[in-house]
N, C-alpha and C positions, 0 to 999 in steps of 0.2 A: 153864169156869175160862181164864181168859188166864193161859198160861208165858210166863213168858221170861228167856230161860239168859241170864248177865252173864259172856264171852269176852274175849281181850282180847289186847292184839299181839305178850305176852311172860308172865312168870310177873314179878310184882312190880309190879307193873304197877296200881293197886289196885281192886283187881273186887271186894277184900270191903271196904273201904268207900263207895264206890259202890256194890252192891250192900245196903249199909245206911239209902246215901239214899236211894235206889230202894223198903223196904218204907219207911219214913219217910213219902214220899212218896204214895205210891197207902195205905198201911196194908193192902199186902201182906205173904200168909205167906212164909218163908222158905227154902228146906232146899239144905245142903247134900251131896250125893248118897254125896262122896269124900271122908273126913280124912284126908291123911297127913300124919304126926307132929303137937308139937306140945299133944297130949293133953290138957298141962294147963287151956293158954288157947287153945281151938279156934277159928275161922269163924266157928262160929254161936255159940260161950257173947257170942267179940265185937260180931260182932250185936247180938245180942238185950240188952249192956253199952249201946250208942252211937240203938235205939231207944227210943223217946216215950210212940208212940202202943197202946196195949192195945190196937189188935186185931188182930196181928200175931201168927201165931202159927207156930217154930218147929220144925223139921217133925226129926226124928233123922235121924242119918249113916243113912244103908247101909251101908254098910262106914266103918270104922275105922281104920286103919294103924299104925299104932306110930313106922314106917322115915320121918322128910319127904325123899322121895325121888318120884321116878312111879310114880303105883299098883301100875306091873305090877311092877314090884323091890318096893316095900313089904309085896307081898297076895304073894309068891315067902319073905323073907321070912320073916314072917310068917305061910307055910301058909294063908292065903286062896284058892281063891278065885274073880278074880270076875269073874263073866259076866251079858253082854249083856240076856243077856233076862229074869235074875231081877232086875235093876230095877222097882222097880214108884213113879210118884209120889204128889207125896202129893196128899188131896186138899183140897184150900181153897175158900173162901167169890170171893171175889173172886180175884187179880188172889197166884201164887207164882213170886218168884225163885228160879232158883235158882241160883246159882254153881262153878263148871271148877275143873279143879285144873289151871290152867294157861292153855296155850297152846291150839288146838284140836286140834294131832295130836300130843299126848301119849298117850300108850299106859295103858290101861287094864286091860290082861292078857297077853297071851304069844299071844292069837288074831289077833291083828295089828287086832282092835276099840279107836280113840285115841275123843278126846272128844268131837270132830264126830259118833261115831257116836251115839253117851248124846245127840246134839242131835239128831242126827234120829229114833230110841229114841225120844225121850218128846213131838217131832210141837210143835218148843215153836219162837218164835220168838225173835231174838238181838239184843243189846246189843251194842256193841265197844265195849268202853273203849283207848283210842290212846292213853298214855304218849309226852310230847314228848321224844326223844332221840334222839341220831345214828343211822339208822336207823327208824329204824319210820318213817318212809315207806314204804321194804320191807316188811316186819314186820307192817302196817296191811295194803296192799295185798294182802300175802301170804292175811290172813286173809278178806281180803272175796271172795279169790276162792274159799278149799274153804267155802266158803257161799255165795255164787255159786254152785257148779258141784254144791251137793251141794239145792240147790234152796231151803235154810231163809230166811223173814222175814227181811231186818234191820226193828228199827225205825229203830232208827238209833245213830250212833256220841257217843261220847264224851269228850269229852277232857282227860288228868290233864295238869297243870304249867302251866309258864309258857306263854301266848299264845306261841303261834309262826304270824305269819299265814303266812308260803309256804310251811309245811310242811300244816297245816290245810284251805288253802283251795285246797288240789290235790290234799290224800286226796280233800275234799267234791265239785271238780270232776267227776276217778278215778269214784267210786261213786255216784257221785247218791244218796248217802243222808245221809239230814239229819241234822240236826246236832242230837241232846237234849241239848244242855249241856256246860259247860264247867267244871273244879274246878281245886283248887291243891292238893292232899294235903301239901303241903306242911309249911303249917301246921297247929296242936296239935287233935288228936282229937277230938270235945268231940260230949255231946247237940248243945251251943248250933251247932254246925260243922253241925251233917248237918241238921237242923234249918231253921238257912240255908241249908244245899245245896236241900234233899227242894221246897223251893218252885215253883226253876226248872221239879221233875222230877212236876208232880204232874201237866199234863197228856196221857202221854205214847200 
């Protein structure tokens, strides 16, 4: 089973939609280990609504928290204990797309475990979503450095937003990480858009 963890250079950078694109492209399964808030339309529900193929399986979250905040804080409010060793990766026949919560340094509990620790615990490769904005070089390079220091295999980078050649070329040159593709999620998000973008990621 191949496991790909989708992380990003921050919060609201497009991880969920890009996860849907990768699920569609690879006919992969999808798993969001921790859902914090948005329980009327969870990320799992949203991704499922965007995927057209009939092979993908959408695995239930391991922790569902009521408040839209950092998992460690949301868990405290809900009186839920999150332990790193409690996480068990669901089995998939092919590829499993795992979506994180926020960036790498988001805490998941009060024991100093972070999202990066989850990635290591799952022994998975990572895809970095880099949304173009002022400061994105700094945030993307920090994300790269943390993954590199932890020995995580980085499959590549996906840029989201209007193309910024200066920013993107510097990030790619500094990291040496492959460019997997580019999306612009400012446009309307629907199944047709997901299928259109999925074509460029079928060979990752």
